[in-house]
N, C-alpha and C positions, 0 to 999 in steps of 0.2 A: 616458320616453325610450332613458333608461340601459337599461333590461328588455328593449326592442323591440329597440335596438340590438344587445345580445348575443343577442338572438333571433334576428337576419339572421347575423350573423357562425357562429354554431353550427349556420344552415344555410350556408352557403356554408360552412363545415372540412368539413362532411359530404358536401355535393356533390362537393370538391374529392377528397373519398375512393373517387369510382367510378373505374373501373379504365378509358379511355377507349380506348387501345391496345389492349385486346381485344375481338377483334370477337365475340357469341355465335355460336358453331359453330366458330371461328376452327381451334378448337383441344380434340381431347377424350384428355383420359389417361388411363391405368390404373395402379395400380402395386402393391405389396404391399401389400393392404387386410385381411388377416387379424387387424390387432388392432385390437379395437374397443372404443372409451370411450363412449361414451356411443349412447343410440336417444332420436328422435323422432317422433310419428307424428299427419299430417297427413291430411287426406281422404284423397286419390289415394295419399300416397307414407308407408313406412316410412321414416325417414332414420337411416343408420348412420354415426358419427363413428366415425374411425379415426387411426392416426396417418401416415397419408397422403393425407389426404381424406377425402369425407362420399359416400358411398355411397343410391343412392335406387331402392327396391324398391318396382316399383307393386304395392298390395295386391291389388287385383280381378284386375289384366292375371296376375297373379303373374310376375312377370319382374323382371327387373335392368333399370335406364333408365340412360343415360350419369352416371360418377359426375363431383362437383362438386371440384377440384381447384383447385390454382395457375391450373391451363390456363384456369380460366375467371372470374380474377381474384379467388379466396381471396388472403386474406392470412394465408402462413401452412397448416402442416401438418397439425400434432399440434392435431386434434379435443378441447375439453375439455368443450363444454357445447351441448347445441343447443335450438332451443326453436321449432316451428313454427306459425303461426296455421291456425285450421280448416280454413282453404282454401288452403291452401298458399302463398298470394300473399306472404306474409314467413317467408325463415328466418333468424332470430339463431342465428351462431357465434361461441362465444367459441376463441379459440386461443393461439397463446406470442404472435401479433403486437395483440391485441386483439380488440376486442366489434364484428363489423358484422352488416347485414342485408341481405339483398339482395332488392330490390321486383324482382315477376316481372313485373309489369307495365312499368316504366321498365328490366329486363334492367340492373338496376349496383346495385353494392355502396356503402353509406352507416356509415360510423366511427358508433356508437352509443359515450357516454358510460356505462353501462353495460348491465348484463345483463337482459333486462324479467321480469319474473317472471308476467306474465298466461297466456303460454300456453308456460310452463317445465313438466317433468314429470321429477321425479327419478328414472332410469333404473336407479340402483346398486340391486343386490340385493339382498335379505335374509336369509340361508339360517337355515332348513332351507327350501329350494326342493321343489315338486312334483317326483316321481321321472318322469322319460322315458322312453317309447319309442325308442330311436336305433334310425337303421341301422346294418345289419351293419356290425359291426366298431370301433361305439363303444360307451361305457359313462359313462352321466350320473349323480353324484353328489348327494345330495340337497346336500352340504355346501358347494358350490358349485366343482365344473369338471364338463369331461368328459374320458373316456382315450381314446386312440381303438388300435388293435389292436397300435401298436408299444410300449403304455404308455408314452405322452407324454400327461402331465396339462397340459391347456387351461382356464386360469381361467374363470367365468362371470363378465364384468364387469359385462353389462348384461340388463335384464330390464324389457320392458315391454308390458304388455295392451291391447289395442287396444280393448278393449270389445265387440267385432262378431266372436267365435269364436277368434281368432288371440292370441299370444305372441309380441314379437319378441327373440330374444334376440342376445345380444352376446357373442363369446369374446377372450381372448387365443391367439389362435396357428391356432384353426379358422373364423376369419370368422364370418360372421350364419350364425343359423337361425331355422327357422319352428316353429310349432308351433300344431298342431290341440288346442283346449281341448276338443275333445270326448271324447277320452280320450287328451290329453298325448303324442299322438305328434309326433316331431320329426323333423323336413327337414334337413338342412343346405345352406343358400344360398353354397357357393364366388363368389366374385365377386373379378374381379381379377387379377394375377398372382402364380404359386407364390416366387417372388425380382425382389427389383426390379431387377439390372442386367440387362440387354436385349443382345445381341451378332449374335444370330441371330433374323432374320425370313422365315419361308418362308410366302407364301400361295398358298393351293389352292383354288380357289371361294371358297363363306361361311367358311374355316376357315383361321384365324391358327396357324400353330406359331411357337412364343418358346422361346428361350436364352440359356445367356450364361452369363458367367464368376460363379460363388458366390461367392468371395471366400472371406476368412476370416470364420470364427461371429463373430458374433454377439454378446458378453455379453449385452448387453440383452435379447436374444431367444433362449437356448438351446436351445428347443426350434424354433427356427426350419425350414420345410422349403424345401427344393433341388432343381433340376430344371428340368422342361421345363412349358409349360402351351401345352393347345389351347382357343384361344376361337374360340366359333362364334358370329360374329357375325347369325347367322339370327333366332338367339334366345336369344341373350346368355347365353350359358353356357358357363362354365367346366371343363376337366378337366386336373387334374394329374397330372402323371407323374416317381415322384421314384426316381433310378435305385438308391440304396442299397437299395432292397426290389422292384427287380423283379431277376428271373433273368436274365443276360443283357446286362442296359443296365448298363456298367457304368462310366460319366461322369456327375458331376452338373454338370463344367463343359463345357460345347457354343458352339461356333466358329461353327459352320454346319448348317443344314437344308436337305435337298434330298427328290426324293420323284418317281419314275417308275408306271405302272400298277400294280406289281406289291408295291414294298417306299414306305419313309422310310428316308432314312440321317441318321446325328445324326452330324457331325464333334466330338468330344471327347478331353477331355485321355487317355482310356487307352485311344483304341480308336475303331475305327470300328465303328458300330451299328446294323444293321438291322432294322426291324421287316418282317415280313410282315404285309400289309393283310390275306390270308385267313385266314391263321392268328396272325396278333396272338402270333407269336411272337418275341425277342426274342432275337439274338446279336450278338458284338463280335471286332471282329478286330485283329488286333494285330502285332507284326513275326513273330511267330510266323508267320502265317499267309499272311509275303509283304510286308506294308506295308513301307515306307522306313523308318518311327519309328513309337511306339506314340503319340506326339501327332498325330492328324489333325485338319487347322486350315480346311482349304478343300474344297466339292465342287463338281462341273459335271456336270450329265446330259448324257450323250452318247447315241447311237444307240440302242444297246445296253448299257449299261455305262454307269458312273459314275467320272467322272476324280476321285481327292480326292491331295487335298494336305497334306503332313505337315511336323515343322521338320527333316525329311532327305531332301527329295526329291520325288517326283510317284510315282504309281503309276495301274495303270487294274484296277476290278474289273468282273467280267463274271457276273453273277447267276449268272445262266443255269446256267454250268457250272461257276458257284462258285471261279473265279479270278480270282489278282489279279497281275499283274509289274511292273516298277518299269520309267518309262516317263524317256529320256533321261538316262540315270544319269549319263555325261563331263558335258553341260553343266549340268543341274538336280540332280544330286546334291551331296548336301549343305548345300543350299540348302532355306532356309524359305522354305516354300508361305504368303503371303498369305493371297489371292486366286485363284479363276479363274472364268472365263465363255468359254462356248460359243455363237460366234455365228458366221455368213459363213465358215463352212467351217473355222472356225480356236476352237483354244482358245490363249487369252489368260491368260497365265499372271502373277501377279504374283509378287514377290521382297521378301528383303529389301533384295536385293541388284540389283535391277531388272525388268526386264519383257521375256518371252520370249511367245514364238507357235510354235503347230504348226501346221503347211498338215497340213489331215486327207486331203485328196484327195492330194499330193502327200509324205504322211508325212516332210514339212521340221520340223523345227526351227533357229529361231534366236532373236538380241535382237533387242527393238524399238528402235530409237533414235530419238532426235529431233535436231533443231541444239540447242536448247537441254539437253540432258542432265538434261531434269528423267526423263525411263524412267530414269536411270541411279540412280534412290537408292533408297528405301521406300516399295514401291507397298503401296498402303493400302484401296484400292477400286479395282473395275473394276465397267464398265456399260458396255451396248451403246444402239445408237437405231438400230436401219436397216442400216445401213452403217456408222456408226464407234463407235468404242469409248473412253468417258469414264474417265481413267486416275491415277485420284488418289495426287502422292506426297508427297513430304515437301516434295518442291522445286514444287509448284502440282498445277496442271490441263493434262493433255494428252488432245486430242481427235484420235484418232487414222482415218484412213479405211481402213478393211478393204479397198478394192478399191484404190485405188491408193496405199496405204503412205504418204501425205502425213499427217507430223504438226503440227498448230498449238498453242501452247501458248493458253490462258484468261487472258488478261493481267486480266479484269474481277475472278479471283480472287484475293484475297488470299496475296500468295506469304510473307509473314514465317514462318506457321510452315506453309507448303504448304495442300493439300486433304485432308480426311480421305474423305469420300466426294462420287459427284457423279450425278445422274441427268438426263436432257432429252427430251424433245421437239424439234422441230424448231424451235417457237418460244423456248420456256422452258429452262431448266435452272435446278436448284438444286443446290448445292453448301454441303459443311457447311467450316467453316475453325474458327479459332480461336475468332473473335468472336461464330460463330451459325452459322444457317443464312443462306445467300446467295441470293435469286432474282436473275435476270436473264433480262429479255426479251430471245433473242438477236436480232431483228430492229431494237430501237432502243438496246441498250447497255444502257437503262436497269436500274437493278439495287436491291434493298434487301433492310437485311439483318434478320433475326428475332434475337431472343434473348428471356429469360424473360419478362423485360416485354410479349412479347408474346404470349404462352402457353406458352411451353417448357417442358418437366420442368426442363430443361438445355441448355447450348449444347454441353457434351461428348456428340457424340452417336455411336454407334459401328456403327448400322445404320440404312441407309435404302431404302427401295423406294417403287416409282414405282406406283398403282394409279388410274390416271385421271384424276379431280382432284383425289386424295389424295396427301398422302406419307404415311408410313409410320415412324416416326422409333424408334430403341432408343436408350437412353440409358442414365447411370447409375443415371437413376430411375424407368425406367421406361420406358413406351410410350404414344406420341402419336399422335391422326391428325390431321394438319395439311390443312388446306384448302387447297393451295396457289395452284390455281385460281379463288379464291374473286371471282367476278363483284361481289361488296356493300365488296372492300378497292380503296382507293383509295391507287395504292401511287406 
């Protein structure tokens, strides 16, 4: 009887480990997955354990599928060991938080008392390793590391033969690789972000450009890479751009990204970088070229020009004639521009000292005001929905009707720390506050707060872009695709 009771308690405890708050597909996240710790191989997938979660590579489609992270209910980020059943139905993971098994049929995680041995294969490499035919710019050493064209050496941390003509490899800093055992040729399989912190998101069809603050060098990852990530969501591929190795691209720290038919633009710490789509040539403009300051902070695409915010005022760049001139020097000169949004014949300007506008038709510039004074503080984010502008400040969220000029505070947004970002449709509104992501039904006033318990990588969200039923969220820990209009969710 005692044994039966103990077994029942163990089952109940295991069931309690399931994360009921996280719905499958509610949030999918990408982080910096280049540091691989282990590999497991099932029937359809090769699984790569990393310091930020688990990558899933479809062995037959030769394509990445969505990763498994804390957004999927995984407890802990750094993966120590992986074991998978032959049919991919059960995946067991050891992290610094414990040992957990994901049951694909039940779509739930369960706590394990110990790591299973029946499905485990040790993926630690044993040098000397076979010499590989590497892609151009890389060289592999049998002692167990890969050197890139910049003489950075990346240890081979995992090595596992699938028994069907392929070997899967993990590295410390270059991510995953695939080896064809017929000729030992290797392909690198980049997946995830070049760097975790995501402050800039620019969506262009199936292409998503991502950048952020590279921050201080991490002594734990001395060979870490920094710069811009291009994610093609159509074929699940990732391309990296490291400014320190690209002639004409002068900023690793990127605050904003925008594009027009001819160029892509990157607002960075060391100037405005322009990438020509046709010739793929980079060049960076600074104060010497006419910008108010070297540090460019915000972008907005105009009719045939680009509005450029800096830490010392606003400028307008016209690519066709390659000219820059300072705008609103008397009113905006010396002000730190935090965000720009072009809509309804107006340019809405956020600064550290309030919100401003330029009426483009009337060539009039002025300050946006509201009775509550929310628009007089630090403006953190601006977005538009039709004829309304949503302006987030350290005092709260204000909705401005661009036709009438009327300003309305959003009372359902926590005013304690203000609002960090907001986007809206006619029916729903999403706002980032200190506590997390707030979703509001604008017709009923019903609200729901989402945090890490609901699959967010972090509540410290720095960028938010609306994309139909989804929100793309950039945070200190990476990128999240959040299904904000999920019909399966009961708020």
